[in-house]
N, C-alpha and C positions, 0 to 999 in steps of 0.2 A: 743536883748537878749544876755546877757553875757554868755560865756561858763564856766560852773562850773562842777566839779566832785561832785555829790551829795553823801554824806557819812552819813550812819546811824550806829552809834556806839551802838549796842545792848548789852545786858548783856552777851550773849554767841555767837552771830553771828554779824559780820560786813557785811554791804551791801553797794555797791557802783555802781553808774550808771553815764553815761554821754550821752548827746544829742547834735544834731545839728538841727536847724530849718529846716522844710521842708513844705512850704506852711502853711496850717492850722494845720498841725501836727508837731510832733517832731520825728527825726530819732534817735532811740536808737543805738548808735555806740558801747557802751561798758557797760557791766554789770557783776558783780562778787559778789559771796556770799562766805564768809570765816568764818567757825566756828573757835573758838579760846578758850583758857582756861577760864573757868568760874571764876567769882570773881575778874576779872581785872577792871571791871566797875560795880558798884552797884547803881541802881536807879539814873543814870546819874553822880555819883561821881567817879572820876578816882582813883582807889586804887593802881594799878601797872603801873606807868608811862612808865617804860622801855618796858613792854610787850605790852601795847597799842600802843606806838609809833612804835614798831617793826611790829605789825600786820597791822598798816596803810601802812607802806612801802610795806609789803607783798601783800596786796590786790591791791595796785596800780600797782605793778610789775606783779603779777599773772594775773590780768585783762587786762594787756597790755594797760593801759590808756595813752592817749596823755597828755602831760604836760598842766595842767590847775589849777587854784585856786580851793581849796576845800571849799565846803559849807556844814556845819554840823549843826544839830539841837540838842539842849540840853533839857533834861527833868529832873524831880525830884524836890526835895524840895528847890534846890538853884535857881529855876527860878519861875517867876510869869507872868501871862498874864491876862489882863482884858480889857473889852470894856466899855467905859464910855461916857456919854454925858456931854459936858462942854460948857460954854459961848464961842461964836465965833465972832471975829471981822475981823481978817485977818490971813493968814498963818504966816506972820511975827510975829504978836502978840502972836499967839499960840506957836510958837517956843520959844519966849522970856519967856513965862509963863510955859513952859513944866516941869521944875524941880519942881516948886511949885505945879502944878497940879498932878504930879506923886506922890509927897509926901503926898498930901491931899487925893487922891483917892485910892492909892495903899499902902500907908504906907511904901513906899520904900525909905530909906534914901539914897540920892545921894552920900553920902560918902562911902556907902557899896555896892551899886548896880550900874551897868551900865544900863542906861535906854534909850530905843528907843521907837518910836511910829509911827503909820501909820494913816493918816487921812482917815477914811473910807468913810464918806459922810458929807455934810454940809447942813444945813437948814438956808439959808441966811435970809429968811423972818422972822424967829424967833430967829436968831443969836445964833444957836446951832450947834455944831459939834459932830459927833461920832468918837471916837478915840480908836484904839486898842493899848494898851501899852504892852511892853515886858520889863521885868527887870531880870537881871542875876547878881548874886553875883560876884563882881569884881575878887575875888580870884579864883572862879571856871571858870570864863571867861578866866583868865590868864592861868589856867591849860590846857584848850582846845587849846588855841593858842600855848602853849608850846609844847604839844605832836605833833601837826601838823607840827610845825617848826622843831622839833626834828626828824621827819620822812622825813626831807628835802623837805617839800611841802609848798606851799604858801597858806595862809589863805585868802579865798575869802569872806565868809560870815558866820555868826553864828546867829542862830535864836532859838526861843523857839518852841519845837516840836508841841504843840497844835496850834500855829499860822501858822506853816508851813503846817499842814494838813488842816487848814481852808483855806489857800491860794490855796491848791490843789483842795479843794471842789469848790472854785470859778472858777478855771481854767477849771475844768471838766464841768462847766455850769450846775451844779446840782440845784435843786429847790430853788428859792428865796423867796418863800412864806412859812409862818408858821415856825415851829421849827423842825430842824433836829438834831439828835444826832449821832455823830461819836463815835463808840466804837473801839478804837485802842488797840487791845489785844496783848500785847507784851509778853516777857518772864516772868517778875515778876510783871509788873504793867499794868493795863488797864486804858487808858485815856478816859474819857467821855467828849467829846467836843461838846458844844451846839452852833448851828448855828441858828441865828434868822434873818429871812427875807434875807437870803443869806450871812450874815456877822457874824463874830466871836462874841459870846456873853460871854461865860465863860467856864471853864473846871474844872474837878475834878478827882483826882486820886483814883483808887480802887486797893488795893493790893491783887488781885485775878486774875491770868492770866494763861498763858500756862504752866509755870513751875509746878503749883499745879496739873494740870491734868497729866503732865508727871510723877510726883512723885507718884501719885495714881496708875497709870498704871504699873509703874516699880515695886512698892511694891506688887501689887496684882498678876501680871502675870510674873514677873522676865524677862522683856524684855530689850534688849539693846537699845541704843539711836536711832538707825536707825529704829528698829522695832516699837518703841514707836511712832515716827513721822508718820509712816504708819498707825498704829492702831488708832491714834487720828483723822485722816481725812478720812481714807477708811477702817474701820474695816471689812467690808464685804469681803475684799481681803486678810485678815489676817487669819492665821490658828487658832488663838484664838479670832476671830472676835466677837463671841457672848459674850464672857466674857469681852472683851474690851468695847463693847457697854454698857453692864450692868454697868461697872465702870463709864463710862462717863455720862450715862443718870441718874444714881441713886446717884452718889457720887459727881461728879464735877459740872454738870450743875445746880442742885438745889442751891448749895452754890453760884455759880456765879450769878445766877438770883437774889438771895437775896441781894447780894452786889450791883448789878446794880439798883435794886429797891430802895435801900437806896439813891443812887445818884439821881435818878429821884424824889424821895420824897423831897430831899433837894432842888432840882430845883423848885419844886412846892411850897414848904413852903416859898421860897424866892420871890414868886410872879410870877414865870415863867408860861407861857402858856403850855397847854398839848403838848406832843411830837407828831409830825405828821408822822415821819419816822425815822428809825435807819439804819445807814450805818456801816458795819463791815469792819475793817481794821486790818492789822498786821498779824503776823505769825500764829495765831490761829483763824483767821477769818473764816476758812473753817472747823472748828472742827465739827465732827459728831454730828448731832442733835441740834446744837446750834441755827441755824436759826429758826427752827420750835418751839423750846422752848421759844425763845424771842418773836416770833410772838404770841404764845398762851398767854403769860403773859401780854404783853403790847398792843396787838391788833392793831398793826400798821405794815406797810410793812417793811420787813427786807431785805436790799439790800447789796450785796457785793460791796465795794468801789474799783472798778477795773478801773484804768486809761488807760487801753490798747487802748481804742478808740482814745486817743490822740497820739498814738505812732505807728511808723513803725520801723522795725528792720532790721539792715544791715548785721549781721553775725550770724552764727549758735550758738556760745557760748552765746551771748546776748539773742538770742531767747530761748534757753534752760533755762536760768536763769529766764527769764520773765515768761515762761509758768509754771515753777515750782510752785510758789506761788505769783502771781502778787500783791496781796494785802499786802504781807509782804514787798514789796519794796516801799510802799507809801511814807515813810519819805524820803528815799534817792531820789526818783523821785521828790518830792516836793522841795527839796533843789536844785537839779540839774536844775529845771525849773524856778528858781527865776528870 
């Protein structure tokens, strides 16, 4: 296992982690979460290069990370990921045909996109291979490389967020039967990632996430940012807890459920099998009342995607960060464990 600093460049928070192997587990040696000015990154697009580069330097320094290449995941409209089945003769032939296959199945022009793939599994008897493709616009890929290098850091790996979370699902040894859906609920976007028989199938973005709930609570209750975060996950401990519950349960969750229902319907209309389980990931994974509302709507188990069973912790700072919101670190963890 190569040692990487796993970095998640969120819309308003950067998260970074680093591990060393320890038997069947991984030792979390460093972890740090850094809030930073909003609107420097929007839906994966870098808007303020100087600010983002400066914050990368700051999180590495503040977290006291050892020198190691950075692995980062990209999301948003500039990336695409897809799982397809293609004719298979050999790995060499597959490699030679890759650009043609990518253009045919993903409509990704090799002149505009950097394309990579992973051979998921092969059926030699029927000469078929399942491949997971990743495509990133070359100009956006160059932007991410540029900001990491501007922060005086080495680029180790760049991946698509949905594929990174799918890899984490596999590493956590989660169910390989049926259809799982990961709902990675970020600040502005929720990624719905479909896992079929243990492997990445497809994903869809939903523009309904934690920021919308924050805005509703802020407007209704006049809370500051720290109070909002507390009210979102533990309203029973908040002085305006009953009012916060009402906003979340009556105004945010119904809209969120409607949006996720559309994603599920799109999956079904495309010929997808019924969902067997839903995993919650991201900063708003533990939002008050969300688990029970999703369970009531979709009638499947709702499970927090918490990778801490893979992890031992070596220092108090990393432990505090991990215990804060473990599911919020999933992308950073996925990239560090590549």
